[in-house]
PyMOL Python script that loads the backbone (N, CA, C, O; Angstrom):
from pymol import cmd

cmd.read_pdbstr("""\
ATOM      1  N   MET A   1      62.129 -75.898 133.414  1.00  0.00           N
ATOM      2  CA  MET A   1      61.241 -74.747 133.418  1.00  0.00           C
ATOM      3  C   MET A   1      60.219 -74.874 134.533  1.00  0.00           C
ATOM      4  O   MET A   1      59.659 -75.950 134.742  1.00  0.00           O
ATOM      5  N   ARG A   2      59.974 -73.807 135.240  1.00  0.00           N
ATOM      6  CA  ARG A   2      59.018 -73.815 136.342  1.00  0.00           C
ATOM      7  C   ARG A   2      57.601 -73.663 135.815  1.00  0.00           C
ATOM      8  O   ARG A   2      57.354 -72.970 134.828  1.00  0.00           O
ATOM      9  N   HIS A   3      56.676 -74.329 136.498  1.00  0.00           N
ATOM     10  CA  HIS A   3      55.261 -74.159 136.189  1.00  0.00           C
ATOM     11  C   HIS A   3      54.848 -72.774 136.646  1.00  0.00           C
ATOM     12  O   HIS A   3      55.318 -72.308 137.683  1.00  0.00           O
ATOM     13  N   LYS A   4      53.972 -72.096 135.892  1.00  0.00           N
ATOM     14  CA  LYS A   4      53.621 -70.715 136.224  1.00  0.00           C
ATOM     15  C   LYS A   4      52.941 -70.569 137.574  1.00  0.00           C
ATOM     16  O   LYS A   4      52.898 -69.465 138.116  1.00  0.00           O
ATOM     17  N   ASN A   5      52.408 -71.651 138.135  1.00  0.00           N
ATOM     18  CA  ASN A   5      51.782 -71.591 139.455  1.00  0.00           C
ATOM     19  C   ASN A   5      52.728 -72.044 140.556  1.00  0.00           C
ATOM     20  O   ASN A   5      52.301 -72.303 141.681  1.00  0.00           O
ATOM     21  N   SER A   6      54.011 -72.138 140.231  1.00  0.00           N
ATOM     22  CA  SER A   6      55.016 -72.570 141.196  1.00  0.00           C
ATOM     23  C   SER A   6      55.062 -71.621 142.388  1.00  0.00           C
ATOM     24  O   SER A   6      54.844 -70.418 142.245  1.00  0.00           O
ATOM     25  N   LYS A   7      55.342 -72.165 143.544  1.00  0.00           N
ATOM     26  CA  LYS A   7      55.474 -71.370 144.765  1.00  0.00           C
ATOM     27  C   LYS A   7      56.943 -71.101 145.061  1.00  0.00           C
ATOM     28  O   LYS A   7      57.329 -70.962 146.222  1.00  0.00           O
ATOM     29  N   HIS A   8      57.757 -71.028 144.026  1.00  0.00           N
ATOM     30  CA  HIS A   8      59.182 -70.761 144.181  1.00  0.00           C
ATOM     31  C   HIS A   8      59.380 -69.409 144.865  1.00  0.00           C
ATOM     32  O   HIS A   8      58.756 -68.417 144.489  1.00  0.00           O
ATOM     33  N   LYS A   9      60.244 -69.380 145.862  1.00  0.00           N
ATOM     34  CA  LYS A   9      60.502 -68.147 146.608  1.00  0.00           C
ATOM     35  C   LYS A   9      61.812 -67.515 146.150  1.00  0.00           C
ATOM     36  O   LYS A   9      62.770 -68.207 145.803  1.00  0.00           O
ATOM     37  N   THR A  10      61.830 -66.201 146.158  1.00  0.00           N
ATOM     38  CA  THR A  10      63.023 -65.453 145.799  1.00  0.00           C
ATOM     39  C   THR A  10      63.349 -64.454 146.906  1.00  0.00           C
ATOM     40  O   THR A  10      62.492 -64.106 147.718  1.00  0.00           O
ATOM     41  N   LYS A  11      64.580 -64.010 146.926  1.00  0.00           N
ATOM     42  CA  LYS A  11      65.013 -63.017 147.919  1.00  0.00           C
ATOM     43  C   LYS A  11      64.562 -61.632 147.468  1.00  0.00           C
ATOM     44  O   LYS A  11      64.769 -61.238 146.321  1.00  0.00           O
ATOM     45  N   HIS A  12      63.947 -60.910 148.384  1.00  0.00           N
ATOM     46  CA  HIS A  12      63.546 -59.528 148.127  1.00  0.00           C
ATOM     47  C   HIS A  12      64.237 -58.626 149.137  1.00  0.00           C
ATOM     48  O   HIS A  12      64.147 -58.843 150.346  1.00  0.00           O
ATOM     49  N   HIS A  13      64.920 -57.622 148.635  1.00  0.00           N
ATOM     50  CA  HIS A  13      65.563 -56.641 149.521  1.00  0.00           C
ATOM     51  C   HIS A  13      64.511 -55.622 149.960  1.00  0.00           C
ATOM     52  O   HIS A  13      63.862 -55.005 149.116  1.00  0.00           O
ATOM     53  N   ILE A  14      64.340 -55.445 151.245  1.00  0.00           N
ATOM     54  CA  ILE A  14      63.378 -54.473 151.776  1.00  0.00           C
ATOM     55  C   ILE A  14      63.816 -53.067 151.377  1.00  0.00           C
ATOM     56  O   ILE A  14      63.026 -52.313 150.808  1.00  0.00           O
ATOM     57  N   ILE A  15      65.047 -52.710 151.666  1.00  0.00           N
ATOM     58  CA  ILE A  15      65.665 -51.508 151.097  1.00  0.00           C
ATOM     59  C   ILE A  15      66.461 -52.028 149.903  1.00  0.00           C
ATOM     60  O   ILE A  15      67.421 -52.778 150.084  1.00  0.00           O
ATOM     61  N   PRO A  16      66.077 -51.642 148.687  1.00  0.00           N
ATOM     62  CA  PRO A  16      66.712 -52.219 147.496  1.00  0.00           C
ATOM     63  C   PRO A  16      68.231 -52.092 147.507  1.00  0.00           C
ATOM     64  O   PRO A  16      68.784 -51.083 147.946  1.00  0.00           O
ATOM     65  N   SER A  17      68.879 -53.120 147.022  1.00  0.00           N
ATOM     66  CA  SER A  17      70.343 -53.081 146.949  1.00  0.00           C
ATOM     67  C   SER A  17      70.794 -51.934 146.053  1.00  0.00           C
ATOM     68  O   SER A  17      71.867 -51.368 146.262  1.00  0.00           O
ATOM     69  N   SER A  18      69.981 -51.586 145.054  1.00  0.00           N
ATOM     70  CA  SER A  18      70.317 -50.456 144.178  1.00  0.00           C
ATOM     71  C   SER A  18      70.210 -49.120 144.906  1.00  0.00           C
ATOM     72  O   SER A  18      70.653 -48.091 144.396  1.00  0.00           O
ATOM     73  N   ARG A  19      69.616 -49.140 146.106  1.00  0.00           N
ATOM     74  CA  ARG A  19      69.462 -47.930 146.921  1.00  0.00           C
ATOM     75  C   ARG A  19      70.305 -48.058 148.192  1.00  0.00           C
ATOM     76  O   ARG A  19      69.977 -47.475 149.225  1.00  0.00           O
ATOM     77  N   ASN A  20      71.377 -48.814 148.105  1.00  0.00           N
ATOM     78  CA  ASN A  20      72.333 -49.044 149.196  1.00  0.00           C
ATOM     79  C   ASN A  20      71.794 -49.955 150.291  1.00  0.00           C
ATOM     80  O   ASN A  20      72.295 -49.930 151.415  1.00  0.00           O
ATOM     81  N   GLY A  21      70.786 -50.755 149.982  1.00  0.00           N
ATOM     82  CA  GLY A  21      70.300 -51.746 150.943  1.00  0.00           C
ATOM     83  C   GLY A  21      71.315 -52.871 151.092  1.00  0.00           C
ATOM     84  O   GLY A  21      71.966 -53.271 150.126  1.00  0.00           O
ATOM     85  N   SER A  22      71.438 -53.368 152.295  1.00  0.00           N
ATOM     86  CA  SER A  22      72.447 -54.393 152.577  1.00  0.00           C
ATOM     87  C   SER A  22      71.946 -55.785 152.187  1.00  0.00           C
ATOM     88  O   SER A  22      70.773 -55.980 151.870  1.00  0.00           O
ATOM     89  N   ASN A  23      72.860 -56.733 152.220  1.00  0.00           N
ATOM     90  CA  ASN A  23      72.526 -58.142 152.002  1.00  0.00           C
ATOM     91  C   ASN A  23      72.350 -58.871 153.328  1.00  0.00           C
ATOM     92  O   ASN A  23      72.320 -60.101 153.368  1.00  0.00           O
ATOM     93  N   GLU A  24      72.234 -58.103 154.418  1.00  0.00           N
ATOM     94  CA  GLU A  24      72.017 -58.697 155.740  1.00  0.00           C
ATOM     95  C   GLU A  24      70.631 -59.340 155.788  1.00  0.00           C
ATOM     96  O   GLU A  24      69.707 -58.908 155.099  1.00  0.00           O
ATOM     97  N   ASP A  25      70.505 -60.382 156.615  1.00  0.00           N
ATOM     98  CA  ASP A  25      69.215 -61.068 156.758  1.00  0.00           C
ATOM     99  C   ASP A  25      68.094 -60.122 157.158  1.00  0.00           C
ATOM    100  O   ASP A  25      66.944 -60.322 156.767  1.00  0.00           O
ATOM    101  N   SER A  26      68.417 -59.094 157.933  1.00  0.00           N
ATOM    102  CA  SER A  26      67.385 -58.154 158.388  1.00  0.00           C
ATOM    103  C   SER A  26      66.815 -57.306 157.251  1.00  0.00           C
ATOM    104  O   SER A  26      65.775 -56.672 157.425  1.00  0.00           O
ATOM    105  N   ASN A  27      67.475 -57.283 156.095  1.00  0.00           N
ATOM    106  CA  ASN A  27      67.000 -56.513 154.948  1.00  0.00           C
ATOM    107  C   ASN A  27      66.456 -57.400 153.832  1.00  0.00           C
ATOM    108  O   ASN A  27      66.134 -56.907 152.751  1.00  0.00           O
ATOM    109  N   ILE A  28      66.353 -58.681 154.082  1.00  0.00           N
ATOM    110  CA  ILE A  28      65.897 -59.611 153.049  1.00  0.00           C
ATOM    111  C   ILE A  28      64.712 -60.416 153.564  1.00  0.00           C
ATOM    112  O   ILE A  28      64.699 -60.896 154.697  1.00  0.00           O
ATOM    113  N   CYS A  29      63.715 -60.547 152.689  1.00  0.00           N
ATOM    114  CA  CYS A  29      62.605 -61.451 153.001  1.00  0.00           C
ATOM    115  C   CYS A  29      62.391 -62.345 151.788  1.00  0.00           C
ATOM    116  O   CYS A  29      62.709 -61.971 150.659  1.00  0.00           O
ATOM    117  N   MET A  30      61.859 -63.504 152.034  1.00  0.00           N
ATOM    118  CA  MET A  30      61.591 -64.458 150.965  1.00  0.00           C
ATOM    119  C   MET A  30      60.131 -64.301 150.532  1.00  0.00           C
ATOM    120  O   MET A  30      59.216 -64.381 151.351  1.00  0.00           O
ATOM    121  N   VAL A  31      59.933 -64.077 149.240  1.00  0.00           N
ATOM    122  CA  VAL A  31      58.589 -63.905 148.704  1.00  0.00           C
ATOM    123  C   VAL A  31      58.430 -64.781 147.467  1.00  0.00           C
ATOM    124  O   VAL A  31      59.407 -65.145 146.812  1.00  0.00           O
ATOM    125  N   GLU A  32      57.188 -65.107 147.169  1.00  0.00           N
ATOM    126  CA  GLU A  32      56.935 -65.903 145.971  1.00  0.00           C
ATOM    127  C   GLU A  32      57.377 -65.114 144.746  1.00  0.00           C
ATOM    128  O   GLU A  32      57.212 -63.896 144.680  1.00  0.00           O
ATOM    129  N   GLU A  33      57.932 -65.821 143.795  1.00  0.00           N
ATOM    130  CA  GLU A  33      58.513 -65.186 142.614  1.00  0.00           C
ATOM    131  C   GLU A  33      57.517 -64.264 141.904  1.00  0.00           C
ATOM    132  O   GLU A  33      57.874 -63.151 141.520  1.00  0.00           O
ATOM    133  N   ARG A  34      56.296 -64.710 141.731  1.00  0.00           N
ATOM    134  CA  ARG A  34      55.275 -63.894 141.046  1.00  0.00           C
ATOM    135  C   ARG A  34      54.983 -62.613 141.845  1.00  0.00           C
ATOM    136  O   ARG A  34      54.881 -61.531 141.266  1.00  0.00           O
ATOM    137  N   ASP A  35      54.849 -62.734 143.165  1.00  0.00           N
ATOM    138  CA  ASP A  35      54.608 -61.562 143.993  1.00  0.00           C
ATOM    139  C   ASP A  35      55.773 -60.575 143.898  1.00  0.00           C
ATOM    140  O   ASP A  35      55.573 -59.361 143.885  1.00  0.00           O
ATOM    141  N   HIS A  36      56.965 -61.105 143.832  1.00  0.00           N
ATOM    142  CA  HIS A  36      58.163 -60.262 143.723  1.00  0.00           C
ATOM    143  C   HIS A  36      58.130 -59.473 142.416  1.00  0.00           C
ATOM    144  O   HIS A  36      58.409 -58.274 142.407  1.00  0.00           O
ATOM    145  N   GLN A  37      57.794 -60.132 141.327  1.00  0.00           N
ATOM    146  CA  GLN A  37      57.702 -59.456 140.031  1.00  0.00           C
ATOM    147  C   GLN A  37      56.631 -58.370 140.060  1.00  0.00           C
ATOM    148  O   GLN A  37      56.852 -57.259 139.579  1.00  0.00           O
ATOM    149  N   LEU A  38      55.472 -58.697 140.625  1.00  0.00           N
ATOM    150  CA  LEU A  38      54.380 -57.730 140.693  1.00  0.00           C
ATOM    151  C   LEU A  38      54.744 -56.537 141.567  1.00  0.00           C
ATOM    152  O   LEU A  38      54.422 -55.397 141.231  1.00  0.00           O
ATOM    153  N   TYR A  39      55.407 -56.792 142.675  1.00  0.00           N
ATOM    154  CA  TYR A  39      55.851 -55.721 143.572  1.00  0.00           C
ATOM    155  C   TYR A  39      56.682 -54.701 142.792  1.00  0.00           C
ATOM    156  O   TYR A  39      56.440 -53.497 142.875  1.00  0.00           O
ATOM    157  N   HIS A  40      57.665 -55.198 142.033  1.00  0.00           N
ATOM    158  CA  HIS A  40      58.553 -54.288 141.310  1.00  0.00           C
ATOM    159  C   HIS A  40      57.856 -53.632 140.119  1.00  0.00           C
ATOM    160  O   HIS A  40      58.222 -52.522 139.735  1.00  0.00           O
ATOM    161  N   GLN A  41      56.872 -54.285 139.534  1.00  0.00           N
ATOM    162  CA  GLN A  41      56.099 -53.643 138.477  1.00  0.00           C
ATOM    163  C   GLN A  41      55.322 -52.457 139.047  1.00  0.00           C
ATOM    164  O   GLN A  41      55.226 -51.408 138.410  1.00  0.00           O
ATOM    165  N   LEU A  42      54.782 -52.623 140.222  1.00  0.00           N
ATOM    166  CA  LEU A  42      53.976 -51.584 140.842  1.00  0.00           C
ATOM    167  C   LEU A  42      54.817 -50.499 141.509  1.00  0.00           C
ATOM    168  O   LEU A  42      54.558 -49.309 141.331  1.00  0.00           O
ATOM    169  N   PHE A  43      55.817 -50.909 142.272  1.00  0.00           N
ATOM    170  CA  PHE A  43      56.570 -49.966 143.104  1.00  0.00           C
ATOM    171  C   PHE A  43      57.997 -49.709 142.630  1.00  0.00           C
ATOM    172  O   PHE A  43      58.713 -48.921 143.247  1.00  0.00           O
ATOM    173  N   GLU A  44      58.421 -50.349 141.558  1.00  0.00           N
ATOM    174  CA  GLU A  44      59.786 -50.228 141.043  1.00  0.00           C
ATOM    175  C   GLU A  44      60.778 -50.523 142.164  1.00  0.00           C
ATOM    176  O   GLU A  44      60.705 -51.589 142.776  1.00  0.00           O
ATOM    177  N   ASN A  45      61.688 -49.620 142.445  1.00  0.00           N
ATOM    178  CA  ASN A  45      62.675 -49.831 143.517  1.00  0.00           C
ATOM    179  C   ASN A  45      62.501 -48.824 144.637  1.00  0.00           C
ATOM    180  O   ASN A  45      63.474 -48.344 145.218  1.00  0.00           O
ATOM    181  N   LYS A  46      61.246 -48.509 144.932  1.00  0.00           N
ATOM    182  CA  LYS A  46      60.977 -47.579 146.028  1.00  0.00           C
ATOM    183  C   LYS A  46      61.244 -48.258 147.369  1.00  0.00           C
ATOM    184  O   LYS A  46      61.117 -49.475 147.507  1.00  0.00           O
ATOM    185  N   THR A  47      61.616 -47.441 148.347  1.00  0.00           N
ATOM    186  CA  THR A  47      61.786 -47.944 149.706  1.00  0.00           C
ATOM    187  C   THR A  47      60.401 -48.044 150.353  1.00  0.00           C
ATOM    188  O   THR A  47      59.453 -47.430 149.861  1.00  0.00           O
ATOM    189  N   PRO A  48      60.265 -48.795 151.434  1.00  0.00           N
ATOM    190  CA  PRO A  48      58.962 -48.884 152.109  1.00  0.00           C
ATOM    191  C   PRO A  48      58.401 -47.512 152.493  1.00  0.00           C
ATOM    192  O   PRO A  48      57.197 -47.290 152.365  1.00  0.00           O
ATOM    193  N   ILE A  49      59.242 -46.595 152.958  1.00  0.00           N
ATOM    194  CA  ILE A  49      58.780 -45.245 153.328  1.00  0.00           C
ATOM    195  C   ILE A  49      58.236 -44.522 152.100  1.00  0.00           C
ATOM    196  O   ILE A  49      57.196 -43.868 152.181  1.00  0.00           O
ATOM    197  N   GLU A  50      58.917 -44.628 150.979  1.00  0.00           N
ATOM    198  CA  GLU A  50      58.454 -43.988 149.747  1.00  0.00           C
ATOM    199  C   GLU A  50      57.117 -44.563 149.287  1.00  0.00           C
ATOM    200  O   GLU A  50      56.276 -43.841 148.752  1.00  0.00           O
ATOM    201  N   ILE A  51      56.928 -45.855 149.496  1.00  0.00           N
ATOM    202  CA  ILE A  51      55.662 -46.493 149.119  1.00  0.00           C
ATOM    203  C   ILE A  51      54.524 -45.970 149.990  1.00  0.00           C
ATOM    204  O   ILE A  51      53.447 -45.653 149.485  1.00  0.00           O
ATOM    205  N   ILE A  52      54.761 -45.882 151.297  1.00  0.00           N
ATOM    206  CA  ILE A  52      53.739 -45.347 152.209  1.00  0.00           C
ATOM    207  C   ILE A  52      53.403 -43.912 151.826  1.00  0.00           C
ATOM    208  O   ILE A  52      52.229 -43.545 151.775  1.00  0.00           O
ATOM    209  N   GLU A  53      54.418 -43.096 151.556  1.00  0.00           N
ATOM    210  CA  GLU A  53      54.179 -41.704 151.154  1.00  0.00           C
ATOM    211  C   GLU A  53      53.361 -41.639 149.857  1.00  0.00           C
ATOM    212  O   GLU A  53      52.458 -40.812 149.732  1.00  0.00           O
ATOM    213  N   TYR A  54      53.676 -42.500 148.910  1.00  0.00           N
ATOM    214  CA  TYR A  54      52.929 -42.569 147.654  1.00  0.00           C
ATOM    215  C   TYR A  54      51.465 -42.926 147.909  1.00  0.00           C
ATOM    216  O   TYR A  54      50.562 -42.297 147.357  1.00  0.00           O
ATOM    217  N   LEU A  55      51.237 -43.935 148.748  1.00  0.00           N
ATOM    218  CA  LEU A  55      49.863 -44.342 149.055  1.00  0.00           C
ATOM    219  C   LEU A  55      49.106 -43.231 149.773  1.00  0.00           C
ATOM    220  O   LEU A  55      47.935 -42.985 149.485  1.00  0.00           O
ATOM    221  N   GLU A  56      49.774 -42.562 150.704  1.00  0.00           N
ATOM    222  CA  GLU A  56      49.133 -41.460 151.431  1.00  0.00           C
ATOM    223  C   GLU A  56      48.672 -40.371 150.470  1.00  0.00           C
ATOM    224  O   GLU A  56      47.541 -39.893 150.563  1.00  0.00           O
ATOM    225  N   MET A  57      49.530 -39.986 149.566  1.00  0.00           N
ATOM    226  CA  MET A  57      49.202 -38.889 148.655  1.00  0.00           C
ATOM    227  C   MET A  57      48.214 -39.311 147.565  1.00  0.00           C
ATOM    228  O   MET A  57      47.350 -38.527 147.172  1.00  0.00           O
ATOM    229  N   THR A  58      48.340 -40.538 147.081  1.00  0.00           N
ATOM    230  CA  THR A  58      47.541 -40.980 145.949  1.00  0.00           C
ATOM    231  C   THR A  58      46.169 -41.516 146.346  1.00  0.00           C
ATOM    232  O   THR A  58      45.176 -41.239 145.673  1.00  0.00           O
ATOM    233  N   PHE A  59      46.109 -42.276 147.427  1.00  0.00           N
ATOM    234  CA  PHE A  59      44.871 -42.964 147.774  1.00  0.00           C
ATOM    235  C   PHE A  59      44.215 -42.468 149.049  1.00  0.00           C
ATOM    236  O   PHE A  59      43.017 -42.671 149.244  1.00  0.00           O
ATOM    237  N   TRP A  60      44.975 -41.824 149.918  1.00  0.00           N
ATOM    238  CA  TRP A  60      44.434 -41.435 151.223  1.00  0.00           C
ATOM    239  C   TRP A  60      44.340 -39.927 151.381  1.00  0.00           C
ATOM    240  O   TRP A  60      44.260 -39.422 152.501  1.00  0.00           O
ATOM    241  N   ASN A  61      44.348 -39.197 150.253  1.00  0.00           N
ATOM    242  CA  ASN A  61      44.173 -37.739 150.243  1.00  0.00           C
ATOM    243  C   ASN A  61      45.141 -37.013 151.167  1.00  0.00           C
ATOM    244  O   ASN A  61      44.771 -36.034 151.815  1.00  0.00           O
ATOM    245  N   GLY A  62      46.365 -37.486 151.228  1.00  0.00           N
ATOM    246  CA  GLY A  62      47.391 -36.818 152.028  1.00  0.00           C
ATOM    247  C   GLY A  62      47.372 -37.136 153.502  1.00  0.00           C
ATOM    248  O   GLY A  62      48.182 -36.604 154.261  1.00  0.00           O
ATOM    249  N   LYS A  63      46.434 -38.021 153.935  1.00  0.00           N
ATOM    250  CA  LYS A  63      46.390 -38.391 155.352  1.00  0.00           C
ATOM    251  C   LYS A  63      47.509 -39.361 155.658  1.00  0.00           C
ATOM    252  O   LYS A  63      47.832 -40.228 154.845  1.00  0.00           O
ATOM    253  N   LYS A  64      48.097 -39.216 156.826  1.00  0.00           N
ATOM    254  CA  LYS A  64      49.171 -40.114 157.249  1.00  0.00           C
ATOM    255  C   LYS A  64      48.624 -41.476 157.579  1.00  0.00           C
ATOM    256  O   LYS A  64      47.513 -41.597 158.094  1.00  0.00           O
ATOM    257  N   PHE A  65      49.399 -42.510 157.286  1.00  0.00           N
ATOM    258  CA  PHE A  65      49.024 -43.876 157.599  1.00  0.00           C
ATOM    259  C   PHE A  65      48.724 -43.984 159.098  1.00  0.00           C
ATOM    260  O   PHE A  65      49.504 -43.507 159.922  1.00  0.00           O
ATOM    261  N   GLY A  66      47.627 -44.591 159.440  1.00  0.00           N
ATOM    262  CA  GLY A  66      47.252 -44.751 160.848  1.00  0.00           C
ATOM    263  C   GLY A  66      46.297 -43.674 161.324  1.00  0.00           C
ATOM    264  O   GLY A  66      45.694 -43.808 162.389  1.00  0.00           O
ATOM    265  N   SER A  67      46.150 -42.592 160.540  1.00  0.00           N
ATOM    266  CA  SER A  67      45.232 -41.518 160.942  1.00  0.00           C
ATOM    267  C   SER A  67      43.975 -41.505 160.093  1.00  0.00           C
ATOM    268  O   SER A  67      43.206 -40.543 160.111  1.00  0.00           O
ATOM    269  N   ILE A  68      43.779 -42.574 159.358  1.00  0.00           N
ATOM    270  CA  ILE A  68      42.634 -42.660 158.453  1.00  0.00           C
ATOM    271  C   ILE A  68      41.356 -42.966 159.217  1.00  0.00           C
ATOM    272  O   ILE A  68      40.288 -43.075 158.614  1.00  0.00           O
TER     273      ILE A  68
END
""", "prot")
cmd.dss("prot")
cmd.show_as("cartoon", "prot")
cmd.util.cbc("prot")
cmd.orient("prot")
């Protein structure tokens, strides 16, 4: 059993495999297991573009990223 403060890394698909994301290295990054769990709790299986759009509408009053 891993200690809850373990720095164990897991594979994260940038474009989720459930959304036709590939298993190519360019679509995978290694993240700490806890961060990976939190990411999916917050963003589910959204793509990076969908996350930016969500943040723009929810937190930035519809302003595009970079124009704040």
